[in-house]
PLY file of the C-alpha trace (Angstrom):
ply
format ascii 1.0
element vertex 154
property float x
property float y
property float z
element edge 153
property int vertex1
property int vertex2
end_header
50.64 159.73 -29.56
53.01 156.86 -30.31
56.45 157.67 -31.70
57.91 154.74 -33.63
61.58 155.48 -34.35
62.43 155.78 -38.04
58.92 154.65 -39.01
56.18 157.16 -38.13
54.41 159.02 -35.37
50.94 157.71 -34.71
47.94 159.59 -33.41
45.42 156.76 -33.50
41.81 157.55 -32.68
40.01 154.81 -34.64
40.33 151.01 -34.66
38.55 149.44 -37.64
37.99 145.68 -37.59
36.70 143.35 -40.23
34.07 141.04 -38.73
34.04 137.42 -39.94
37.47 135.84 -39.89
38.88 138.69 -37.81
36.83 139.29 -34.66
34.13 136.68 -35.32
33.88 133.10 -36.48
30.76 131.90 -38.30
28.93 135.07 -37.24
29.77 134.89 -33.53
32.15 137.31 -31.84
35.08 135.45 -30.33
34.90 135.45 -26.50
38.31 137.06 -26.05
37.28 139.99 -28.26
34.44 141.01 -25.96
36.71 141.72 -22.99
39.30 143.45 -25.16
36.68 145.64 -26.88
35.49 146.87 -23.48
39.03 147.94 -22.61
39.87 149.35 -26.06
36.72 151.50 -26.14
38.23 153.54 -23.29
41.01 154.74 -25.61
39.76 154.43 -29.20
36.60 154.73 -31.25
35.85 151.17 -32.37
34.43 150.31 -35.78
33.37 146.99 -37.26
32.98 146.77 -41.02
31.25 143.75 -42.54
29.05 142.29 -45.23
27.26 140.66 -42.27
27.11 137.31 -44.04
25.41 135.64 -41.08
23.15 138.59 -40.19
24.48 138.62 -36.63
26.74 141.66 -36.24
24.20 143.97 -34.56
23.07 141.32 -32.09
26.61 140.18 -31.32
27.91 143.70 -30.68
24.87 145.31 -29.05
26.59 145.51 -25.63
29.65 147.33 -26.95
30.32 150.92 -27.87
31.07 150.08 -31.49
30.22 151.77 -34.78
28.96 149.12 -37.20
29.22 149.60 -40.96
27.38 147.00 -43.02
28.69 146.98 -46.58
26.15 147.65 -49.30
28.11 147.98 -52.53
29.22 145.32 -54.97
32.88 146.28 -54.37
33.61 145.59 -50.71
37.35 146.18 -51.15
36.74 149.74 -52.29
33.97 150.37 -49.77
36.26 149.35 -46.90
39.06 151.56 -48.25
36.64 154.50 -48.59
35.49 154.02 -45.00
39.07 154.22 -43.72
39.71 157.35 -45.78
36.52 159.00 -44.48
37.80 158.47 -40.93
41.16 159.98 -41.91
43.36 156.98 -42.59
46.36 158.43 -40.74
44.33 158.14 -37.52
43.28 154.51 -38.07
44.53 151.08 -37.27
42.80 148.47 -39.43
42.55 144.74 -38.77
41.47 142.13 -41.30
42.20 138.81 -42.95
40.49 138.74 -46.33
41.22 139.79 -49.88
38.62 142.52 -49.50
40.62 143.95 -46.56
43.80 144.56 -48.56
43.19 148.23 -49.42
41.86 149.04 -45.95
45.04 147.57 -44.44
47.20 149.47 -46.89
45.55 152.89 -46.36
45.43 152.78 -42.54
48.30 154.21 -40.52
48.87 150.66 -39.33
47.37 147.60 -41.01
47.28 144.36 -39.04
46.59 141.08 -40.82
45.04 138.34 -38.70
46.02 134.75 -39.37
43.08 133.15 -37.57
40.96 130.05 -38.03
39.86 131.16 -41.51
43.43 131.81 -42.58
44.61 135.03 -44.18
44.54 136.00 -47.83
47.92 136.64 -49.44
46.96 140.16 -50.48
45.93 141.03 -46.92
49.32 139.81 -45.68
51.21 141.78 -48.30
49.36 145.02 -47.51
49.70 144.79 -43.72
52.38 146.33 -41.53
52.06 143.55 -38.95
50.78 139.97 -39.02
49.36 138.42 -35.84
48.45 134.80 -35.15
45.07 135.77 -33.71
42.86 138.71 -32.87
43.77 138.70 -29.17
47.43 139.29 -29.95
46.53 142.08 -32.35
44.18 143.90 -29.98
46.67 143.58 -27.14
49.22 145.43 -29.29
46.89 148.42 -29.13
46.70 148.24 -25.35
50.49 147.87 -25.08
51.93 150.39 -27.57
55.54 149.53 -26.72
54.89 146.25 -28.52
54.00 148.22 -31.65
57.20 150.21 -31.27
59.31 147.07 -30.84
57.84 145.49 -33.96
57.81 148.49 -36.30
60.86 150.59 -35.44
63.67 150.65 -37.96
0 1
1 2
2 3
3 4
4 5
5 6
6 7
7 8
8 9
9 10
10 11
11 12
12 13
13 14
14 15
15 16
16 17
17 18
18 19
19 20
20 21
21 22
22 23
23 24
24 25
25 26
26 27
27 28
28 29
29 30
30 31
31 32
32 33
33 34
34 35
35 36
36 37
37 38
38 39
39 40
40 41
41 42
42 43
43 44
44 45
45 46
46 47
47 48
48 49
49 50
50 51
51 52
52 53
53 54
54 55
55 56
56 57
57 58
58 59
59 60
60 61
61 62
62 63
63 64
64 65
65 66
66 67
67 68
68 69
69 70
70 71
71 72
72 73
73 74
74 75
75 76
76 77
77 78
78 79
79 80
80 81
81 82
82 83
83 84
84 85
85 86
86 87
87 88
88 89
89 90
90 91
91 92
92 93
93 94
94 95
95 96
96 97
97 98
98 99
99 100
100 101
101 102
102 103
103 104
104 105
105 106
106 107
107 108
108 109
109 110
110 111
111 112
112 113
113 114
114 115
115 116
116 117
117 118
118 119
119 120
120 121
121 122
122 123
123 124
124 125
125 126
126 127
127 128
128 129
129 130
130 131
131 132
132 133
133 134
134 135
135 136
136 137
137 138
138 139
139 140
140 141
141 142
142 143
143 144
144 145
145 146
146 147
147 148
148 149
149 150
150 151
151 152
152 153
């Protein structure tokens, strides 16, 4: 339980990450993510949601305790939002960078936009609660909740 003064009380159980542009580049998980996922999986249920453009998500994440959702619809924005809602959005932190992440970021208890090597879509930025320069900074927020409090309190 994380109490953020004059903002909200969080009971986060799920961390939902977009894949390419967020935790991976060109289909390969970023090295810093692997170590952080190992630590985060001790506290949260981890999810990766992706169109799997490069066909690599299962191979790249096989060593990690991660739920993988490969998108199948023609409306990825809605499919990602539905996934968050199925998990109970108030218990989720979502991380993403693309236009198709905007609703997922908006519905989650905390949405974190990642401004990584692929950039970040305007709509993802506008729907996020926090913007981080890279995925490492974002994931470290979850391991150091006082950073979340410092950023989000009012």
